[in-house]
N, C-alpha and C positions, 0 to 999 in steps of 0.2 A: 515598439520593437517586439517582434515575436520571440518567445523563449523556446528553447529546444530541450528535449530530455535526452541525455547521453546515457547509454547503457554499457555496462561491462557485465555481460551475462552472468547471472540472471538478475542483477541488481541495478537500480537506478544509481548512477555514479555522480551525476551532477545535472544541474538545470541552469541554463543561461542562454545568452545570445550565441549564435553560431561562431562569431569571432572569439568570444570568451572561451567557448569550449575548445576551439582549435588551439588557443594559447595554452589552456590548462592541460590538454591532453597531447601536446606536441610530442611526437615520437612514441605515442602509445596508441594501441588499437582501440577504437570505440565506434559505436554505431549510433545514429540518430533514429529514435523510435518515433515515427510519424503517426502512430495510432492515437496520440493524444492531441493532435493538431485541432485547434478550435474548442478544446475541452478545458475544464477546470479540474486540477488534481488537488485533492485534499488529503491530509493525513487521516488515518483511521482513529476515530475518537472512541474511547472506552470510558464508561461511567465507573469511576473507581469506588463509588459508595454503595452500589447495589450488591446484595449478597448473591453469589452465583446460583444457589439453589432456588432462591426466590425468582430470579430471572428465568430460570429453566422452567418453572411452573406457570409463570404468568405471561411471558413474552413469546410470541411465535417466531422463534429464531432457531437456526441450526447452531449447535455448540461444537466448537473446535477447541480441544483441550489437550494438554500434554499428558493428562491422566484420564482414566475412564470415569464417567459419572453415571452411577446407577440412577436412572430416572424412572419415575412411576409412569405407567402407561396411561394414555388419555382415557377419560371416563366415557 
């Protein structure tokens, strides 16, 4: 049985079969986002043990943070 992703903009509100979503959202406006058809959706995993400043210097990642991080420039 294919699962559907129900959105209440801009958030994912529920995941389930179309029948389950219709029951859950009866009388409520929702949309089915078909961008994820045939795909696997996984939560974002964060390594809680790595120190952010170490990660900033050794990993080739873009940092998104609530506060600014003064980073050294690449060599």
